[in-house]
MDAnalysis code that builds the backbone (N, CA, C; Angstrom):
import MDAnalysis as mda
import numpy as np

u = mda.Universe.empty(177, n_residues=59, atom_resindex=np.repeat(np.arange(59), 3), trajectory=True)
u.add_TopologyAttr("name", ["N", "CA", "C"] * 59)
u.add_TopologyAttr("resid", np.arange(1, 60))
u.add_TopologyAttr("resname", ["UNK", "UNK", "UNK", "UNK", "UNK", "UNK", "UNK", "UNK", "UNK", "UNK", "UNK", "UNK", "UNK", "UNK", "UNK", "UNK", "UNK", "UNK", "UNK", "UNK", "UNK", "UNK", "UNK", "UNK", "UNK", "UNK", "UNK", "UNK", "UNK", "UNK", "UNK", "UNK", "UNK", "UNK", "UNK", "UNK", "UNK", "UNK", "UNK", "UNK", "UNK", "UNK", "UNK", "UNK", "UNK", "UNK", "UNK", "UNK", "UNK", "UNK", "UNK", "UNK", "UNK", "UNK", "UNK", "UNK", "UNK", "UNK", "UNK"])
u.atoms.positions = np.array([
    [0.821, -1.179, 0.000],
    [0.000, 0.000, 0.000],
    [0.868, 1.248, 0.000],
    [1.905, 1.235, 0.802],
    [2.742, 2.433, 0.885],
    [3.414, 2.766, -0.432],
    [3.691, 1.744, -1.234],
    [4.359, 1.962, -2.514],
    [3.371, 2.121, -3.654],
    [2.070, 2.096, -3.350],
    [1.051, 2.290, -4.362],
    [0.719, 1.050, -5.173],
    [1.128, -0.126, -4.708],
    [0.863, -1.363, -5.438],
    [-0.473, -1.994, -5.069],
    [-1.037, -1.623, -3.954],
    [-2.303, -2.182, -3.490],
    [-3.170, -1.022, -3.047],
    [-4.492, -1.121, -3.230],
    [-5.361, -0.009, -2.834],
    [-5.173, 0.367, -1.363],
    [-5.290, 1.641, -1.087],
    [-5.146, 2.127, 0.284],
    [-6.352, 1.726, 1.119],
    [-6.108, 1.478, 2.391],
    [-7.196, 1.161, 3.298],
    [-7.899, 2.440, 3.733],
    [-9.092, 2.266, 4.281],
    [-9.875, 3.372, 4.813],
    [-9.987, 3.155, 6.306],
    [-9.570, 4.134, 7.089],
    [-9.636, 4.006, 8.535],
    [-11.036, 4.279, 9.050],
    [-11.518, 3.447, 9.960],
    [-12.832, 3.614, 10.571],
    [-12.681, 3.795, 12.067],
    [-13.537, 4.573, 12.635],
    [-13.537, 4.764, 14.077],
    [-12.562, 5.836, 14.508],
    [-12.587, 6.131, 15.785],
    [-11.705, 7.176, 16.306],
    [-10.244, 6.756, 16.237],
    [-9.390, 7.736, 16.093],
    [-7.954, 7.459, 16.012],
    [-7.412, 7.047, 17.379],
    [-6.449, 6.148, 17.350],
    [-5.746, 5.762, 18.571],
    [-4.730, 6.844, 18.911],
    [-4.019, 6.666, 19.986],
    [-3.035, 7.661, 20.399],
    [-1.894, 7.790, 19.394],
    [-1.667, 6.733, 18.562],
    [-0.600, 6.815, 17.564],
    [-1.085, 7.465, 16.260],
    [-2.357, 7.884, 16.224],
    [-2.885, 8.576, 15.059],
    [-3.565, 7.691, 14.035],
    [-3.464, 6.377, 14.193],
    [-4.080, 5.452, 13.247],
    [-5.483, 5.078, 13.722],
    [-6.358, 4.760, 12.775],
    [-7.718, 4.360, 13.104],
    [-7.717, 2.993, 13.786],
    [-8.739, 2.730, 14.554],
    [-8.858, 1.451, 15.244],
    [-9.101, 0.304, 14.276],
    [-9.799, 0.539, 13.189],
    [-10.099, -0.490, 12.199],
    [-9.760, 0.030, 10.817],
    [-9.299, -0.860, 9.979],
    [-9.019, -0.507, 8.586],
    [-9.824, -1.435, 7.688],
    [-10.392, -0.885, 6.648],
    [-11.146, -1.663, 5.674],
    [-10.692, -1.240, 4.282],
    [-11.035, -2.067, 3.302],
    [-10.721, -1.760, 1.918],
    [-12.010, -1.703, 1.127],
    [-12.024, -0.890, 0.092],
    [-13.185, -0.790, -0.772],
    [-13.160, -2.000, -1.705],
    [-14.222, -2.812, -1.647],
    [-14.271, -4.064, -2.401],
    [-13.988, -3.843, -3.889],
    [-14.598, -2.856, -4.491],
    [-14.417, -2.614, -5.926],
    [-12.958, -2.314, -6.265],
    [-12.263, -1.584, -5.382],
    [-10.848, -1.276, -5.622],
    [-9.992, -2.532, -5.524],
    [-10.266, -3.382, -4.550],
    [-9.493, -4.620, -4.392],
    [-9.781, -5.562, -5.557],
    [-11.052, -5.679, -5.952],
    [-11.387, -6.549, -7.077],
    [-10.736, -6.058, -8.370],
    [-10.671, -4.740, -8.572],
    [-9.992, -4.204, -9.752],
    [-8.509, -4.508, -9.684],
    [-7.912, -4.403, -8.497],
    [-6.498, -4.716, -8.326],
    [-6.240, -6.178, -8.690],
    [-7.137, -7.087, -8.263],
    [-6.998, -8.505, -8.589],
    [-7.070, -8.692, -10.104],
    [-8.052, -8.069, -10.759],
    [-8.166, -8.185, -12.222],
    [-6.898, -7.683, -12.905],
    [-6.341, -6.592, -12.401],
    [-5.110, -6.045, -12.983],
    [-3.943, -7.023, -12.825],
    [-3.904, -7.751, -11.704],
    [-2.822, -8.713, -11.479],
    [-2.928, -9.883, -12.435],
    [-4.150, -10.299, -12.736],
    [-4.364, -11.458, -13.598],
    [-3.860, -11.201, -15.010],
    [-3.953, -9.985, -15.497],
    [-3.545, -9.693, -16.875],
    [-2.049, -9.420, -16.997],
    [-1.354, -9.271, -15.887],
    [0.095, -9.033, -15.938],
    [0.826, -10.311, -16.346],
    [1.951, -10.167, -17.047],
    [2.770, -11.359, -17.339],
    [3.207, -12.010, -16.028],
    [3.235, -13.322, -16.025],
    [3.562, -14.050, -14.796],
    [4.961, -14.619, -14.863],
    [5.637, -14.536, -13.742],
    [6.931, -15.194, -13.586],
    [6.818, -16.055, -12.336],
    [7.398, -17.219, -12.398],
    [7.313, -18.138, -11.279],
    [8.689, -18.356, -10.682],
    [8.746, -18.276, -9.363],
    [9.979, -18.584, -8.654],
    [10.057, -20.095, -8.505],
    [11.246, -20.633, -8.341],
    [11.356, -22.075, -8.117],
    [10.516, -22.494, -6.914],
    [9.873, -23.624, -7.024],
    [9.004, -24.130, -5.971],
    [9.754, -25.186, -5.180],
    [9.706, -25.062, -3.837],
    [10.340, -26.065, -2.981],
    [9.652, -27.401, -3.203],
    [10.426, -28.477, -3.236],
    [9.859, -29.798, -3.515],
    [9.085, -30.363, -2.353],
    [9.551, -30.141, -1.130],
    [8.831, -30.661, 0.034],
    [9.374, -29.996, 1.286],
    [8.759, -30.321, 2.397],
    [9.225, -29.810, 3.674],
    [8.525, -28.524, 4.053],
    [8.926, -27.969, 5.156],
    [8.323, -26.743, 5.654],
    [8.578, -25.601, 4.691],
    [7.576, -24.791, 4.526],
    [7.710, -23.634, 3.671],
    [7.591, -23.943, 2.197],
    [7.217, -25.176, 1.852],
    [7.071, -25.524, 0.450],
    [5.905, -24.754, -0.150],
    [6.150, -24.114, -1.266],
    [5.098, -23.334, -1.913],
    [4.217, -24.237, -2.739],
    [2.949, -23.852, -2.821],
    [2.007, -24.568, -3.654],
    [1.281, -23.553, -4.509],
    [1.079, -23.908, -5.767],
    [0.330, -23.026, -6.645],
    [-1.133, -23.096, -6.271],
    [-1.792, -21.959, -6.276],
    [-3.220, -21.916, -5.924],
    [-4.065, -22.191, -7.144],
])
């Protein structure tokens, strides 16, 4: 979010002492558009671990 790669959250409720909202939410339409944008991007795959802890699985 800070780098502009994901939609910004919207703070709800009163601010805490650190200045941040108690709850953060995202606008569904913005997140869904972000997902659609990711799907059309060229894909690169990192090597997948064969087994053991931390083994990645394609979704």
